[in-house]
ROKOL-541213 format. One record per residue (C-alpha): x, y, z; residue number from 1. Coordinates in Angstrom, 2 decimals. Layout:
BEGIN
[[X, Y, Z], NUM]
...
***
This chain:
BEGIN
[[-72.43, 235.94, -59.31], 1]
[[-74.87, 232.67, -58.99], 2]
[[-74.14, 231.56, -62.19], 3]
[[-70.13, 231.89, -61.34], 4]
[[-70.48, 229.88, -58.28], 5]
[[-72.33, 227.14, -60.33], 6]
[[-69.55, 226.89, -63.06], 7]
[[-67.31, 226.70, -60.20], 8]
[[-69.11, 223.89, -59.09], 9]
[[-69.05, 221.77, -61.90], 10]
[[-65.64, 222.43, -63.12], 11]
[[-64.96, 220.98, -59.52], 12]
[[-67.31, 217.91, -59.72], 13]
[[-65.90, 217.75, -62.92], 14]
[[-62.43, 217.37, -61.74], 15]
[[-62.91, 215.68, -58.98], 16]
[[-65.03, 212.73, -61.35], 17]
[[-61.83, 212.38, -63.55], 18]
[[-59.44, 212.16, -60.88], 19]
[[-61.24, 209.47, -59.31], 20]
[[-61.87, 207.64, -62.79], 21]
[[-58.24, 207.99, -63.20], 22]
[[-57.71, 206.52, -59.87], 23]
[[-59.69, 203.66, -60.34], 24]
[[-58.05, 202.71, -64.08], 25]
[[-54.42, 202.77, -62.22], 26]
[[-55.63, 200.63, -59.44], 27]
[[-56.58, 198.56, -62.32], 28]
[[-53.84, 198.91, -64.97], 29]
[[-50.45, 200.23, -65.46], 30]
[[-50.86, 203.91, -66.21], 31]
[[-48.72, 203.88, -69.67], 32]
[[-51.81, 201.39, -70.34], 33]
[[-54.60, 204.65, -69.22], 34]
[[-56.24, 206.54, -72.04], 35]
[[-57.94, 209.61, -71.95], 36]
[[-60.93, 207.57, -73.61], 37]
[[-61.06, 205.28, -70.71], 38]
[[-60.72, 207.93, -68.33], 39]
[[-64.09, 210.00, -69.76], 40]
[[-65.66, 207.15, -70.23], 41]
[[-65.50, 205.92, -66.42], 42]
[[-65.92, 209.51, -65.49], 43]
[[-68.88, 210.16, -67.23], 44]
[[-67.71, 213.38, -69.57], 45]
[[-66.66, 213.02, -72.97], 46]
[[-63.65, 213.59, -73.83], 47]
[[-63.48, 217.03, -75.10], 48]
[[-64.26, 217.48, -71.52], 49]
[[-61.27, 216.00, -70.51], 50]
[[-59.35, 218.45, -73.30], 51]
[[-60.78, 221.49, -71.68], 52]
[[-58.79, 221.13, -68.10], 53]
[[-56.23, 218.65, -69.49], 54]
[[-53.71, 218.23, -72.54], 55]
[[-52.91, 215.12, -71.18], 56]
[[-52.62, 212.03, -68.44], 57]
[[-49.27, 213.72, -67.59], 58]
[[-50.58, 217.08, -67.40], 59]
[[-53.40, 215.69, -65.26], 60]
[[-50.49, 214.11, -63.06], 61]
[[-48.63, 216.43, -62.68], 62]
[[-51.70, 219.01, -61.26], 63]
[[-52.60, 216.68, -59.09], 64]
[[-49.03, 215.55, -57.26], 65]
[[-48.51, 219.84, -57.36], 66]
[[-51.50, 220.51, -55.10], 67]
[[-50.87, 217.44, -52.89], 68]
[[-46.99, 218.92, -52.32], 69]
[[-48.85, 222.49, -51.85], 70]
[[-50.78, 221.06, -49.54], 71]
[[-48.49, 219.72, -47.47], 72]
[[-46.51, 222.46, -47.74], 73]
[[-48.68, 224.51, -45.65], 74]
[[-47.77, 222.57, -42.85], 75]
[[-44.72, 224.74, -42.46], 76]
[[-46.29, 227.82, -42.35], 77]
[[-45.99, 229.45, -38.68], 78]
[[-43.66, 227.03, -37.33], 79]
[[-40.59, 227.87, -35.42], 80]
[[-37.22, 225.82, -35.52], 81]
[[-37.44, 225.38, -32.01], 82]
[[-41.18, 224.34, -31.51], 83]
[[-40.28, 221.10, -33.90], 84]
[[-37.32, 220.65, -32.03], 85]
[[-39.25, 220.72, -28.53], 86]
[[-42.66, 219.30, -29.47], 87]
[[-42.06, 217.42, -33.12], 88]
[[-45.53, 215.78, -32.41], 89]
[[-46.85, 219.11, -33.14], 90]
[[-45.61, 218.27, -37.06], 91]
[[-47.17, 214.81, -36.81], 92]
[[-50.56, 216.21, -36.15], 93]
[[-50.09, 219.14, -38.94], 94]
[[-49.54, 216.11, -41.31], 95]
[[-52.11, 213.93, -40.01], 96]
[[-54.59, 217.13, -40.60], 97]
[[-53.71, 217.88, -44.47], 98]
[[-54.59, 214.06, -44.82], 99]
[[-57.45, 214.24, -42.91], 100]
[[-59.20, 217.09, -44.62], 101]
[[-59.69, 214.43, -47.93], 102]
[[-58.45, 210.82, -46.87], 103]
[[-60.05, 209.89, -50.31], 104]
[[-57.94, 212.57, -52.11], 105]
[[-54.97, 211.07, -50.92], 106]
[[-55.61, 207.40, -51.80], 107]
[[-56.27, 208.69, -55.15], 108]
[[-52.76, 210.11, -55.35], 109]
[[-50.88, 206.71, -53.65], 110]
[[-52.85, 205.17, -55.79], 111]
[[-51.85, 206.86, -58.85], 112]
[[-48.06, 206.58, -57.42], 113]
[[-47.63, 202.69, -56.97], 114]
[[-43.57, 203.96, -57.99], 115]
[[-44.01, 206.05, -54.35], 116]
[[-42.70, 209.10, -56.77], 117]
[[-45.24, 211.69, -55.42], 118]
[[-44.86, 210.21, -51.87], 119]
[[-40.99, 210.98, -52.05], 120]
[[-41.44, 214.50, -53.90], 121]
[[-43.69, 215.97, -50.63], 122]
[[-41.47, 214.16, -48.13], 123]
[[-38.13, 216.01, -50.24], 124]
[[-41.05, 219.17, -50.15], 125]
[[-41.33, 218.82, -46.33], 126]
[[-37.70, 217.73, -45.38], 127]
[[-36.37, 221.24, -47.25], 128]
[[-38.69, 223.33, -45.68], 129]
[[-37.73, 221.80, -42.30], 130]
[[-33.91, 222.28, -43.70], 131]
[[-34.36, 226.40, -44.14], 132]
[[-36.17, 226.81, -41.25], 133]
[[-33.38, 224.92, -38.89], 134]
[[-30.68, 227.07, -40.94], 135]
[[-32.48, 229.86, -39.46], 136]
[[-31.97, 228.53, -36.35], 137]
[[-28.30, 228.85, -35.03], 138]
[[-28.51, 227.12, -31.75], 139]
[[-30.03, 224.05, -33.75], 140]
[[-27.37, 220.92, -33.67], 141]
[[-27.57, 221.00, -37.90], 142]
[[-27.37, 216.86, -37.64], 143]
[[-29.88, 216.72, -34.69], 144]
[[-32.04, 218.86, -36.99], 145]
[[-31.72, 216.84, -40.38], 146]
[[-32.21, 212.98, -38.53], 147]
[[-35.34, 214.43, -36.60], 148]
[[-36.89, 216.52, -39.66], 149]
[[-36.07, 212.96, -41.81], 150]
[[-37.54, 210.94, -39.00], 151]
[[-40.51, 212.81, -38.17], 152]
[[-41.42, 213.50, -41.79], 153]
[[-40.23, 210.69, -43.56], 154]
[[-41.64, 208.23, -40.94], 155]
[[-44.88, 210.03, -40.71], 156]
[[-45.75, 209.79, -44.49], 157]
[[-44.85, 206.28, -44.11], 158]
[[-46.97, 204.97, -41.71], 159]
[[-50.04, 206.79, -43.44], 160]
[[-49.33, 206.05, -46.62], 161]
[[-49.58, 202.30, -45.08], 162]
[[-52.32, 203.30, -43.50], 163]
[[-54.27, 204.55, -46.59], 164]
[[-53.25, 201.74, -49.15], 165]
[[-53.47, 199.18, -46.49], 166]
[[-56.74, 199.40, -45.43], 167]
[[-55.69, 199.18, -41.74], 168]
[[-59.49, 199.56, -39.48], 169]
[[-57.81, 201.62, -36.58], 170]
[[-58.97, 205.15, -36.68], 171]
[[-56.53, 207.78, -37.62], 172]
[[-56.55, 209.79, -34.57], 173]
[[-54.67, 206.32, -32.86], 174]
[[-52.23, 206.23, -35.69], 175]
[[-51.52, 210.01, -34.90], 176]
[[-51.26, 208.95, -31.18], 177]
[[-48.70, 206.14, -31.40], 178]
[[-46.60, 208.43, -34.06], 179]
[[-46.68, 211.59, -32.03], 180]
[[-45.52, 209.12, -29.23], 181]
[[-42.51, 208.09, -31.17], 182]
[[-41.67, 211.71, -32.34], 183]
[[-41.75, 212.79, -29.11], 184]
[[-39.33, 209.90, -27.64], 185]
[[-37.45, 210.29, -30.70], 186]
[[-36.41, 214.16, -30.08], 187]
[[-35.83, 213.42, -26.06], 188]
[[-33.26, 210.75, -27.00], 189]
[[-31.88, 212.89, -29.51], 190]
[[-31.50, 216.27, -27.01], 191]
[[-30.34, 213.87, -24.29], 192]
[[-26.20, 215.14, -23.82], 193]
***
């Protein structure tokens, strides 16, 4: 059992090194110019080690994107449609919580995704989950549900994206507070008769 834990930790460390090296290289050059040899050199591993985990850079990107989408997908577990309509700030807190778990990881994802492809897939995935959730709730106004989900998800993710990429000095908790206030105001305005 101890040997397996060491092997698992080694895999985690190696993959983390590969991802960090990849993100670093992407901050310096375009994706098409990054080679496996460069990634391996920057990660201080040999090419064979890279190929033990990934077939190519596209495989690496795909794994990173899918993990990010899955992490944000967990935001919706146990959430009720009425809860989001009444207290949309809870969704903001959940999105913030996912980012807070590993800010460096999300910074790397965003650096890799200068064209915002990952960001858009995450937002689309969350909005689709909200749509399905609201569809189960007969009392929710469909237009209100759609607008609120787009506003809260896309708005929050965009602000966090800028906070990470642009290196804002304000603590995440301060950003959370502003986003929570805005989401509450939006929901209250939308639910006025």
